[in-house]
N, C-alpha and C positions, 0 to 999 in steps of 0.2 A: 504495499498499500505505499509506504515512504517513495518507493521507488516511481511509482504512478504519478502520485502528488508533485512529485519533483519535476518528473517530465512535464505535466500540466502546466505547473509555475513556469517553466522555462519556455513554454509555447506561449504561453500567455505575456512573458517579457520580451519575445522576440518581435521586434518591430516590422519587419519583412513581413512574416507570417499574419500580423494584425493587420497591415494594408491590402496582403493577400484577400484575406478574408471576409475585409470589410468592403473591399469593390466586387467581390462575389455577392456579397450578401445586397447591395445596392442594384446590381443586375438583376438578381433574383425579385426583390422588391419591385422593381420596375417591370420586369414581364410579368407578375401579378396583375399591376395596376394596366397593363397595356394589353391583357387579356381580358381584359371587361368588355361586355359589348357597349359600353357607354363609349368605348375608347374609339371607336369606328365610327364613321357617319351611316354605316348602312343597319347600326343597330346589332350586326351578327361578331360574334369573336373572332378572330383571327386567327385563334389557334396557337398554344404555349409555345411550339418552337419559334413561330414567327415573331412571336411576342418576346420571346427569349432573344433572339438573334436582334431585333431593333431595340431591346433595352441593353444588350452589350454593346450595340454600336453606340448607343447613346452615352452610355457610362463611359466609354473607352474613347468620346471624341471620336468618331472615325466616319460614320457618313454615310457606311453601305447601308443600303437598304432594299428590301425584299419587295416594298409596294411603294407607289408612290405618296410621299408624305401628304402634300397639298390635297391630293384627291383622296385616300383613303381615311386618313386621321380626321375625328373631331376636332372640337375645339379642347376639348378635356384630352384627348390622346396628344396633341399637339403642346399643350401644356405642359402633361406628363414629359414627353420628350424633351423639352426647352428646359426643364428643371432637371431633368436627370444630367444634360448637355452641361449647364453650369455646376451642378456637382460633380462631374465627375472631370471636366476641366480644372477646379479648385481643388479638388481632392477631398474625400470624405471625411478627413482627419481636419481639414480648413474647417471645414463647415461645421463640425462638431465642437472644435475650438470654440468658433462664434457664439454657438449656442450656450455654451459652458460661460462663455464670459458674459453673455446678455444675462444669464441666469445669477450671476455674482459666484459663480463656483471657482475654485482654485485649481489651476492646471498644474497636473501632478510630474513627478518625474517620468512614469510612462508614458504620459502623452506626449511630454515634449520629444522621448528618444522617437514617439513615432512621427512626430512634424518633420523632427530633422532629419529622417529616412524620406520621407514624402517630397520635402522640399530640397532635396540633394544638399544638404549644409554639413559644413565639416565641424563648426562648434555648437555646442548648447546655448550659447549666450545669443540674447536676444530673439529668439525663436516668438515667443508671445509678440511682440512688436512687429516682428516681420509678417506674422502671420495676420495682423489686424491691417499692416502695409497691403499686403497682398489684396486683401479686400478690398480696401477703399481705392489701389489704384484699379481694381480691375472692373468694380462698379462706374468708377469714373471714366474708363476708357470705353467701355461698352454704351455708357449714355452719351458721349461725346459722337459716337457710332452710331446708335439711332438717330440722334438729330441730324447728321449728315444724309442718312439712308430715306430720312423721311423728306427731303427737299425733294426727292424723286419719288418715293414710292407714295407718298399722300396725294399728290395731283392723278397718279393712273390710277391707285386704288380705292382711292375715297379717304375720309378721314381717320377713323376707325378702324378699317383694315389696314391703312399705310402704316399708321403706328403700331399695329401688332407686329406685321411684316418688317418694319424698321427695327424693335426690339428683337424680335427671334433672330433674326439673320447678324445683327449685332453679335449676340451671344454667340450664336453658332459660329461664327468669323472668328473672334476673340478666343474661342476656348478651342479651334481649330477642328470644328465639328464636321461640319460642310453640310448640315441638313437643310433644306431649304424646302420651303413652304409657297415658293411661287410656281412650280409644275413642270419644269425645264430647266431648273437650275438657273445658272445667271449667263445662258444663251440669247436670250432676249434681249440682254444688256451688254453684248461683246462689244458694242463701241461707246458705251457710256461712261464718260470718265469720273463723276461723281461716285457711281455705283463700284465701279474696277477699282477706282485708287482708293475708297474706304473700305471696302473689303481686304483688298490686299494691305492696308495699313492695319489694320485690326489685325489679321493671320500673321504678319510679321512682329507686330509687338506682342502677339498672344507665345509667339514662338522663341523670343529671343530668353525670357527665363526672369521671374522677379528679382534675383539676386543681381542679375544685369541693371534693372531699371534703379535699384537702390544705391548700386556702385558709381552709376552714371550721375546721380541726384548728388551726392556728396561730392565727386571728384570731377568738374566739369569736362577736364581737358582728358585728350585720349590717352596721353603718355603716363597718366595718374592713376588711372585704371588698375582694377587687379589683372592678373595674369589671363583668368578666368573670362572676363568681360571684354578684354583684347582679343582674344582667340575667337568667343561667341559671334564678335562685330566682324571683325574680318572674314572668316569664314561664312556665316551669313550672305555678307555682300558680295564674296567671291561667286557663291553657288548662285544666288538670285541672278547676277550681271551673267554669269556662264550660261545658266539656264534659258535666259531670256534669249541671248544671241545664237546658241543651238536650234533652238525651237524655232526661231523667225528663218535660221537658212533652211532648216529641213521641210518647214510647213510654206513658204511664203508662196511657192507655185501650187500647192495640192488645192485642186479646186472643189474640194469637200471640205475645206477648212478656211484657210486664210486668204485663197487667191481673189477672191472678190471684194475683200476688205478693202479701204485705203490704206496707204502707209502706215497714216498714224493709228487706224486700227490694227492692224497688224501687229504694229510696234506694242499697243497696247495689250492686244489678246496673247501676244508671246510672251510678255512680263507676267500678266495675269497667271500663265498656265505654269510659268516657273515658280510664281510665289504658292499657287495651290498646291502643289507637289512636296510642300514643306509639313506635309499632313493634315491640310484643310479639306479638301474633299470637294471644293464648288469646280465648276469649269464652265468657260465661256465658249467652248467650241465641242463640237460633237467628238468624244474621245474614241468611238466603237470605228470613226473611219481616219484617225489620222494616221500616218505611216508607221511602220514598225521600228522604226529607226527612233522616231520620237517617244514611242511605248517605250523603248528600251532604256531610252534617257532619263523618262521619267521614273524608271521602278530604281534608277541609281539614286535620284534624287529623292525619292521617297523614303528608299532604304537608309540614306543619310537622315532626313528628318530635322527636327529641331533642334532646340539645346535645353540642358537639363535644367530641371525645377521650373518648367514651361507648361503651358498646356499641350505642346507637341509630342508627337510621337518619334518612333526611329531609334537608330543606335546613338543617335544626338551628334551635334557638331564636334563637340570638341573630343568624342571618342575618334571620329572619323580624323580630326585634326590632330590627335595623337598619334593614331595610325601610321599617317603618312611621315610625319617629322620622325618617327622611329626609323622608319624604312630609308628615309633620307639619310639619318644619321647613322646607319647601319653602312649604306652606299658609301658615303663617305670618308668611313673607318672611325667615326666619332664614338667616343663611350659614353658620352651622355647626349639627353636628347634636349636639344636647348631651341627655344622662341622667347623674341622678346627679352633679350639678356635675363631669362630666366631659366633653370633644369626642372624639367618633369621628373618626378619620382620614377622608381622603376615599379613602384607598388601600381601606378596608374597606368604605367603601360601594360602590366599584365593584366589589369581589370579591362580594359579597352579591348584587349585581344581577346578576352574571355568572353567579353559582350558579342563582340562579331563574331567569333565563333560561333556560340550558342544560336546567335540569329540567324547567321547562313545555313546553319545544320536544320534549324527549325523549318526556316523557309523552304527549304530542298525536300524535308520531308514530306511537309504539305501538300506541297507544290505536285511531288510524286502522288500522293494518296489521290488527291484531285483528279489525276490523269485517269484513276480508275475508277472514281465514282461520277465524274461529271463529263456530259459532252459539250467540250469548248476546246480550241487550239494550247497548246502548252504554254505560248506567250502571254495570252487571255489569262491563264489559271496563274502562271507566274505574276502575271501584273495584280490580280484579285488578291492573290497569299501576301504579296508585299505590301499592297494597300492596308490589308488587314492587319498585318503584323506592326507596320507602321504608323498604324490607327489614323490614315489618311484619308479614306473612302472613297477614291475615284474607282471607275469600275471600267470595263469595255463591253458591259452588255450581260456581264457574269450573274451578278448578284441574285436578278429577279428568277434565274431559271437554275439556281443551286436545288440538289436534292435535299431531302433532311438531313443526310450524313453531312454534306457538304456545308449546310448552315452549321451543325452542330462544330466542324471541325473550324469554319472560319470565325465562330463564335469564339472559341478558345482561344483562337488564334489571336483575335482583337483583345481578350483580357489580359493575356500573357505580353501582347506586346504595350498594354496600358500600365499595368504594375510594371513591367522591365523584366527582362530576362534572367538578371543577375539576381534582383530582389526575388523572383520567384526561386532561384536555384537555393539563394540562403536563407528563404521562408520554413522550409518545411527539412533543411539540412540537420544530421544528429551533430550535437555539439562535440568537438574534437578537441583534446590537450594536446597544446603545440609541444612538438618534441624539443626535449632537451639536449637534442644533438643535430648533428647535419652528417648524410652520407658521404662517404667519399666521392670525389667528381668523377664521371666518366664520359669520356668522348663517343661521338655519334657524327655520323657524316648527312650533312642534310644539302638540300639544293641541287 
């Protein structure tokens, strides 16, 4: 009994396990609510597997849908979805902390450890203050985004519907979810500067990470920022520009996507597609008819994703940057991995390698299984799997046609992607006592 009690206590004090169970519980609750007849416009239940898939996509801020969100779900269903997106984007522990603060409860060490894990922070100091900052900044940015979107949506859809559309899409964009209630995503607004740039700005801000905001607020100049912030901003800018240029080059003559647009609209559409692959899930062109080269480019960008401590998914920009820098240092024959006159520790390099290895392995396994269960091309299934794992939400028409097995597999993939592959690995591992010795070094031939 003492052994069992000890194991239960260890599980309860394991922050990764609490995060994993917390997100899982939120998904289950959302599935129950979305399975209610009141959640649909027809008054008929969607079925638990479809409800579970939609809930997982919402909580994991992905955006993959088995039904048209605008046409199928009632106002109740849409409200449930956007609440799940908001809670999933901020993190259930952030929301729980806000409730505790409102009720005047003290945030204990256990809760602080979970918040630290959720926000990817290294220090325990200032976590409650950071949580408050996250809430204030999130609501402020979403409010500004909703106001800007309302400039276009209210004249088109009317006052009530325009305001609701503005709020829904502002939250969906900032949380990098990609759910839309327009009916055809952002395709009708492919050349609209206000809508495209507002949505893109919300996505970028949501994908930077809250610690970067705080760092930029404290230190106004780039050279005074922390190494983390410098790396996040630099890699984000490079990926956005590179993605825009490459998508434009590949698609500018495609008669089914950009060919008929003006030069300005082509650039805008290319920038928007480059931005949404940062795990947002919106699209202003039909992705089913883009070139295979563009699809592969988007797979790479989706896999990298956003930044740690943000609403975005993927392996994260800093992980990608660490791997690239580590490779470059190996090629140069340098002992240390360095950037911006700082050295990256070997522990961070190993964690980055572990994240990439686990992520690639999971995507490969799921893509292989889906080729056996689904009737779609391999590139489409790889695109779907990467989109789910990186919590992006882009699809090339595969999602609505998934089998029940495929829906469950993709739901699990979204869940693992949102919680994080390394967090999932840490969540339920057995505790081991560190060895007090090191084995003799051996040599192997690689490369």
